[in-house]
N, C-alpha and C positions, 0 to 999 in steps of 0.2 A: 240273345244267341250268342255264342261266343264265336267272334271270325277273326280268322287268321290273320297275324300282322303282317307288316310289310316285308320281313324276312324270312317268311316261313315257306320252307323249298315246296314246290310244284311235287303232285303225286309222283312222277316218276322218279325225284330224288329220294323219296320217303324209302326207308327200309322195308322191303317187300315182305307180307306174312305169309303165313305157310297156307299152302292149298287147302282148299274145301270148307266146308260151313263148319261149325262146332259140333253141330248133332250128327255130322258124318264121321268124327274122329273120337268122340267122346261117349262111351257108351251109358254114363249116367245122364248126361245132356240128352241123349236118344232116349232114352226111356222116359224121361219128363215130358219131352216133345210127344211122342206117342201117346202118352197118357191125356194130356190137355188137349190135345186134337180130337181124341175119343170122346172126352168130355164134351167138349163143345159141338161135337156131331151127336152126341145121345146114344152110344154104341160101347161095344167092349174094345179096350184097347189090345192090343196085339199082344200077346206075351213077352215078356221081359227075358230072353234067351239069355243062358250063360253056355259059352263054349266050353270045351271040354278041359280046357287048362284055365278056365275062369273059376273063380273061386272065393273064397273068404267070407267074412261076415258082411261086407259093402253089397255084394252082390246077394246073398240071400236076403236081406233086408230092403234092397230095392226091388225084388220081385215080389216081395210081398206088398209093400207099398203101392208100386205103381202098376199094379194088375187091377184092373176095374172089375168089380161084380164079384168076379168067382175067386176066391182065396185060390192060392198057388198049393200045389200038393205039396204034400210035408215030407222032406227028405233029410236025413242026416246032416247037420252043419253045426256053426258056431250060434246060430241063433235061439235063444231061449223061446219057452211058449209066451213069455211077456213080451219078448221082442216083435213075435210076429202079431200078437195082440195090439200091440200100439200101432204097429205099421197099418193094418186094418182099420184101427180108428181113424188114424189120422187122415187115410183113402177116402175114408166112408164123410167126416169133415169138410174135405177139400171138394167133395161131390154135392155137399147138401145133405146127405143121409144122418139127420140128426139122431144120435144114441138115446135110448131111455134115461132118464135119471137113476135106474135100478143098474145099466150098464156102466153110468157114469161112477159110480159109486166103486163097483166093482174094478175099475180098470186103475183106481188110486195104487193098488198094490203093485201095479207095474213100476213105480218108483217116481224121481221128479218130473221124467221126460212126459210120462202120462199123466201127471197130475196137471202139468201146464197145458197138455192137449186137453182135458177136461174143464179146466179155467175158460179155456179159448171159447167151448162150445157151451159150457152149461148155460147163460142165458137163453140160447136156442132151445137147449132141451127144455128149460122151464115154460118158456111161450109155447113149444109143439105138444108138451106132455101135460103140462099143468102143474101147480102149485101142491095139490093133495098128493099127486105122485110123488113128486119131487121130495115133499115133506116125509112121507114115509119112507122112502129110500135113504135118506140122511136121518132119520132116526135109527133104521137097521143098521146103519155103519155106524153109528154112534156108539150103539151096546153093542156092536162087535170090536170097535177100535180100541185099541190099548194103549199105541204108543202115542206122544205128546204130538209129534208131526200130523198124523193121519187126523187126530182130533181136531187140531187147531185148523187145517183145511178143509174140514167138513164144516166147522163154525163158518169159516169164510164163505164157502157156498152157499150156506144158510142166509148169511147177509146180503149177500148179492139179492135175493129174492125178499128179503125181509119174512122169512121163514124162521117159525118156532119148533124145530123138531122135538125139542124137550122143554119139560115144565120149567117156568122162569128160575122154580127153586135150585134145580140141578144146574141151570145156566150160571146161577149165580155161584155155586160152589167150584165151577172151572175159573169163574171170574175172580176169585179168591184163591187160585190154587198155586201151586210152587212154580209151574212151568210158564216162562215169559211169554212165548207164542201162542199157547191157551189161553193163558189171562187176557192179552191184547185181543187175540179174536173174540172172546166171548163178551169183552168191553164194547167192541165194534158192534158186535149183533146185537145184544141186550137194547143199545140207542137207537139202533137201526128199526128195531120194533116197538119204539117208542117208551121203551123200561130206563131207568136210572141205573148209572153204575154203582152197584153195592160199595159200601166202604170196605176198604181191605182189610185183610186180617193180618193180626199183629206180625204173624210168621213171616211174613213176607217183605217185612223190612222198612226201610225209608226208599222212597222212590227218586229213582235218579232223573236226570234232565230229561231223557227220552219219555218215561212215563208221565212225567209233572205236564209235560207238551201235549201228550196224549190225552189223559185225562182234563186237561182244562179245554182241548178242543173239543172233547167230546160233552163235557157238562156246561161250556158256554158257547153253544154254536153261534149265537145270534148278537154276539159282539160288535161293536162297530168296526168298517174295517178300515184299510191303509189309506194313506195320502194320495194326493194327484200328482200327475207329471204337467198339468196345464190344460190348455184348451184345444190341443190338436184333435181334428176330426180324424176318421179312419180305422183302421183294422187294427185290432189288437192282437199280436202273434206271441205265441208262447212257443219256445225252442226247447231241445233239453240235451243234457249231457250228464248222464247219471253216473259215469265212471270219471275220475281224477278230477282236477282243479282248473278252473279257467286261469289263474293266475301263478300257478307252479307249473310249467310245461316241463316234461322230462323227469318228474318227480312221480315215482308210482305208477299209475296208471293215465296221469295227464301226459298230453302228448298235443299235436297240430290242431285238432279238432277243437281244444279249448279255447287254442290262439284264435282259430276261426272264427268260433262263436262269438267271441268278446269283440271281436272288431268287427264283425259282421251286424251283431245285434245293435253296436253303437251305429253304425251306418244305416241299418235299415229305420232305427228311430228318427232318421233326418231325412228319410225317402217320402215323398208325396203320397199321401192316402194312408200312412202306416200311423196310426194313433201312439203306437209305443210297442216295446219288446219284453218279453219277461222270458229271461233263460232260466231254464229249471236244474240245479244239482242236486246233490246228496249232502246230506250231513249226519255222520255217525256219533254215536253218545261221547265219547271224549272231543268232537269239534262242538258239541251242543252244551257240553258242561263248559267248555271256554268262552261261549259266543252262542246265548240262547235265541239272536235275533234273526228271524227268518226272512224276512224282505227288506232288502237295501237297493238303494239307487246307486248302480254303477255309472252312469253318465245320463245326460239329459235324457228322457224317454225310455231308457233301457234300464231294467230291475234285473236283480239277481233274486231268483226265490228258492230257499233251501227246504228240502222235502227231509225230515227226519228219517232215517233208518236205523232201527234196532240192532245195533252191531258195535263190537269194540274196536271195527277198524273201517277204512272205507270200501265199500264193496267193490267186488272185482267182478269180471264176466261169469265166474263159477256161483257167484252169490244171488244173482238178479232173480232166479226162480224162488228162491227161500224167500225173497223180499216182494214177490208180485201182489198180491193185494193188499200187503201193507203201503207200497207204494200207489197202487191205485187209489185207496182211500185218501191218502194223503194228498196227493195230486187233485184230485177231484174237489177234497175240501178247500184246501188252499187256492189253486187257480179258480174255483168256483165261487170265491169270496170276491174276488177283484171285481171293481169296479171302472170302467165300464167290463161287461163279462168279455171273456178270452174268446175270441172268433177263429182262429186257428190255432190248431197245435201240430207242429211238426217235429217227427222222429226220424233218426239217422241210422239205427243200428238194428239188425233182425237178432234182436234178443228178448227175453223176457220181460225186462225194463221197459223196453218200446211196446210191448203187449200191455203192459200194465198201463203206461200213459195211453195208450190208445183206447182201453176201457175207461180212463178217465175221462178222454174228451167225450165218450159215449155218455157218459154220466152227467157231465155238464152241458151238454149240446154243443160241444166244438167240434170244427170241420177238422178232418184228419188230414195231413200231408206228410207222405212216406217216401224216404230218399232211397231206392232200391239199388242195391248193387249186386253182383254175382259174386259174392263171396259167402261161405265159403263154395258155390258151386263150379266156378271153373278148374277148381283144384281136388274135385272130389275123388276122380278116378285114380289120378296120379297120386295124391296123396295117400289112397286107403284100398284102392282098387287091387293088389297083390296081396295072397294070404299074408298072413302073419303080421297085419295092420293093427295097431293099438284098439282094442275094442271100445274103450272110452270115447278116444278121440272121434270114431267111426259114429258112435252114437250120437256123440255131442253135435257132430256138424249135420248130420240127417235133421236133429231138433232144430238146429238153426233154419235150414232149409225151409222146413214146415213154417217155421217163425215168420219166414219171411212171405212166403205164401198168406200166411194169414193177415199178415199187416198189408199186403196188398190188396187184399180183398177187401181188409176195412176200409182202406184210404179213400178220400174222397179225390186224392189226386196224388198220383206216383210220379216223382221225379226221377230223374238218373243224374250221372255224372257225366258232363259235355265229353264227348272222345273229338277227333282230329276233324271229324265231320261236323261237329257240332250238336251231333245227335246222340240217342242212346241205341244205336242199333244192336250192339252186342247184348245189351240188357233183354232184347227179347228173345234171344236165343236161350237164355238161361230163365226168363218168366215168360212162358210160351202164352200163359192165359192172357197176358196183357196185349196179346196182338190182336184179338178179335175182340167181340162185345163192346163192353164200354170202354176197351183199351184203343178203340180202333181211331181214335182223334188222335193219338200217338201220344209219347212219353215225352214231356217236357224235360229239358236239359240243361239247367240255368247254368252259366258258365261259374268255375269257382274263382276265387282270388285272394289276394293280401291285401292288407292294409299298406298303405303307402308310409315308408321308412322315415321316423322321426327319430333324431338322435338322442333327445332328452336331456334332461338336466344332468350338467357335470360330465358331459361326454367325454372331454379330453382326460379327468382324471380316471374314468371308468375305463378309458381305451389303455390307459398305461396300467392299470391293476389287471386287466383280460390279459394280455399280452405278455407281462413280467414272467408267469409260469412258463409259457412256450418258448420263450426267448432262452430261460434258464435250461429247459430241458433240452435246447437244441445245442447249447453248449457242453452238456452232460454226454449228449448222443455220439460226440466226436465222429462225426460222419460228415463229409466233406460234402460242401453244397446240399444239404438235404432237404427233402419236400416235405412239406407238412401235410398230412392227410387228415383231414376234419370231417367228424361224423358227430351230428347232434340228434339226439332221442330219447325217448325214454328204454330203461333197459328192459326188454322184454324178449322172448324168444323171436317172436316174430320178426324182431328188428335185427336180429343175429349177430350182434357185437360179438359174440362168442365165436362165431364162424369166420367173421371179419377178421377177428385175431388169429385164428388158425390158419387162414389163407394168406395174411399178410406175412406170417413167418414162413410157410412152406414155400410160399412163391419168391421167398428171397427178397421182399422189399423192404423188410425191416432192416436191413444193412444199407438201404438208402433212403430211408424216410423217418420221420415222425408220427406216430399213431396218436392222434388227439380225439378222445372220445369224452364226449359233454352229455350227461345224461344220469339222472339216477338221485334217489333220496339221499340229503345227506344225514337223516337220522337212521330210523329203523326202516331196512329195505322189507317188501314184500318177498313173497315167495317166488313170483316170476324174477325180480331181482336178484336174489339167492341165486337162482340158477345160471342166470348170465355171468355173474360174477366168477360163479366156480368153474363154469368152462373156459372163461377168461384165464384164470388163475391154473387150470389144467394146461393151456396153452402153451402159457408164459414157462411154466415150469420145465418144459420140453426144449427150451430156447433161453439160457440165462442172459446171453446179450441183447436179447430182445427187450427183457425187462426195463433197461435203460433208455429205451427208444418208444416207450408208451407214455402217454399223459393221461390219465383217468380224473375229468372234472365234476364236480357233481352240478345239477341242473343248474341253466342260468334263465333269468328271466325272459322274454322274447326280445325285450329291446338289448340287453346285452347280447344274446346271440347273433343280433343282427349287426351290431357295433363290431363283435369281434370279426365276423364275416367280412364286413368291408375292409376291416383294417387289414387282413390278412390280403385280400384282393388287392390292396393299394399298391402300385410298384414302390412307392416311397418307403413301404416297410422293410424292403428288402429279403422278404420271406417268398419262397416260391411254394404256394400253397395251391390244394386242391379239395375238394369235396367230394365224398363218397356216401351213399345211401345203400347199407347192405342188406335191406331188408327183403323178406323172402317175396313180399309184394305189398305195393302201396296202393290203396284205391284212388288216391290223387296223388299226394305227395306235396303237402303244403310245406314242408322243410327244403324241400328239393326247389322247390319255386323260389324261396327265400334267398336260398343260395345263389341261385341264377341271378338273382335281381341284384344280388350284392357284387356282381362281376366275376365270380368264382369259376372255374371249368368246373362240371358236375359230371358224376358217373351215378345212373341211377338203375333200378332193376328194370329188366326186361319185361316183367310180369306185372299185371295190373295196369294201374293207370297214368303212370309215368309217360309211356310212351304217346300218350295223347297229345303232349306238347314236347318232349324233349326226343329229338330227331338224331339217331348216331350219326356222327362224325360231320352233323351239319349244326349242332348247337349243343354239343355236349356228348357224352357215351352211354349208351344201353349196355349193361354187363349180365350175363346170366349169373343170378344168385342162388342158383338151386343146389350147388355143390361147394367144399372147400377149393376143388381143382380151378372149377370155372369162375369162382369168384376171385381167384388168386391170378388168374388170367387176366381178368377185367383192371385188377390194381397194377398189374405189371404195364398193361396198356395206357392207363390213367397216367402212372409216374414218368412214362415213356414218352408222353406227348410232350413236344416241345413246346418253348414258350412262346413262340410267335404263333403257331396254331393255336396253342390254348386261348390266347388273347383273343384271336378270331372267332372262334367257339362261344368263348363268355361272352364277347360283344354282342353276339347274333342271341345268346339266351337273354340277356339281360333287355335287348330291343324286344322281344317276343313279349317277355312277362311285364314290360310297362305298357304296352299297347293293347294284350287282350286279357291279362289276368289282375285286375283290379277288383278289391273287394266292393267298392262301390257298384260297377256293372253287374257283380253278382247280387247285392242288394236290390237294385233298381228290378233286375230280371225275376228274383223272389217275390218281391213287392206284387209284381202284375200277376203271379200265381196266386199270393195269398188273397190280392183283393177279387181275381176272380172266382176263387174257390168261396169265398164267404159270401159272395153276391149270388152264387148258385145257390148256398144255403139259405138265404132269404126267401128264394123264391121254391124251396123245396115243398112238398106233399107235406102234410100235416098228419099227424096218428100212424106213421108208417112203424112198423117195428124198428128196433132202435139198434140192431146190428144185422147182418144180410144171415140168410140161413145157408149159403151156399160160397164157397171160395172159386165156383168155376167161372167167374168173370162174364157170365154169359146175360147179365143183367143188371140195370143199374143199382148201386147201392142204395138202400133206404136213407132218406132225408130225414135230417132231426130237427124239422121246422117246428117253430112254435114253442113248444114246452120244453123245460130242462129238466131232467132228473137231478133231483137233489138229495145229496147223502144226508140222511138222517132228518129229523124234523124239519118244518120249513120255519127258518127263523126269519126277523126282519130284515128289511131290504136297506139299502144305504148309496148313496151317489158316491161314494168317494173311492178311490182306489188309481191305481195305474193307468192314465190316460185321460179320457173325458169322461162326462157326466151322461152320456147316451144310454139308453136301455137299462136302466138301472133297477130292473126288479129281479126276485132270486135270491138266494141265499149270500149272507155274508159273515164271514167269521174271522176273528182275529183273535187269539189266544189273550185271555184277559191279562194274564202275567208276563206276556212275551212283546218285547220291541218289536217294530214293523219298522 
């Protein structure tokens, strides 16, 4: 547990919170509270009532999704027939009302979010209604389906149950067809049912790196496994980061989580009772062409496993649903090949990628740990509650809330992010199903932390290189005794660098400061980066003087970022520097912690997890980042804080981070969770259903003891792989032409 450091203020010194519980202030939270309380009590939920002034798509869909048993009366509005059908499907899935295979197949017409819900419940539907009925429903869907997306999805559903809804000759035609997604789904289905992948038709051309790997994995499931990390006994842990890179924070979708998981994996591998750590990342087609190696050792006991993704670019949040079964298949195949077997898999996002990994954990018999956060729950009403909200954003966030519920139900252990009290009290307001049943033992909240700073080789040379452009920009700015405002992070709308630039200009802070933004890809930026850069350019176009007082640097390594922060914080540099995090919210804010550890005065967002450790006016500044005006007021306050006061706040911040927020403490706390979760799995009842039929949290989840579901035919076993040689039965696969 994360305990307060010696310089943490008493509760009386802390910034007072708003009165009332979340459910008393937020209609969305209130609807979920009533719904889950009714589920636990086995009764009807009170109706979700809209006031005469309330409206918009969110209100309609919440009314449809969180009214138990009786569908709401139809009324004119923005919700489509598919919207309401999906809302009722989700509600039924939450309560254990397993839809029939025919309903599942019909629901696919509702779009990507409906397909995700069907994928989540399909194994339950198979178990509840039987393979013959499921096969007939899939056969009917394939006979009616014309678009490749529907066809590939139906083939993936068939592969989950190893069903053959069509004759092998018809499936072979799909396997030779021109559409990649259909072709790959047919390959996986044929192999899952014990058939061979047919030789490709000449029209398909040469196979690329992804298809070579996939064919190799399908045709050689029994190849020898990977090497070993040595003889450490204990639990083998897998953790996931499916977006971004561990080694390039600030580029594209890479951010603080990559830095955290890299350091955490290294530290966990040195923790007693942990045999090793495997961090799963993704690799798209160009990355596979450049480097086909799928498994590498990062440090002693810590391995990086690359899951192939059939895409011409790294997948983003909007892409994970398109690659759901592909991700589940590769994760089950590759993680299932490791020796010893993976005991625990930890996922940290409420998205389709995490749900795919949860399915992979089910298939290989690994235990699942889920870090639940109230995102997007805590901002649903504010962001989408008024009429005129973006319909796509409303639907996307409701989808993420549903996925969070699915993951919380599937998880053998749910953990939160520690708040000021060391617990996860806020989380239970947004996940009320965890407050009863199997959640009564409490939600673990291991501390988050950062790795100790190490300068690395060539620190003096790197320091000069990092500071030179800032020194040159200060000379060009022609501002007497300017303040350097540093902000580090990937260029993304949620990080709000464009809002920061507008606030910096409109508040007049550009007249007395140099703004240094670090982040963004040096090469081709993605759509999110493009939007932020466009917003920055539009802001600068309104104030030509500001253009000479802003410096945008590409993403730096974490070592260089921390070296730069220390250099700017050092009084010997002669630079007056401050750090600002303008994000709309941060679930924890590792970059903020690193700046505090460097000795900088930090201003962070009032919303999210930063207030768990940053106390306004005591060890930093909390600022309202919800608008240009409020962010500008925060910047004015940050720049205006006198140096003596800034030094005292920074001293307290550094002391807190070093006493309470180390990655070693985080590794030890998580290690306890992992060992306990794995031990419970060893004693699990055997023969239980592989996944729960209800998301209500009123009963213990089925335990996956004894046998391990294997993807495809059972190949020969091996004792090699990351970790030790214990429990070495089961499938081992290494693509024969792929280096591990």
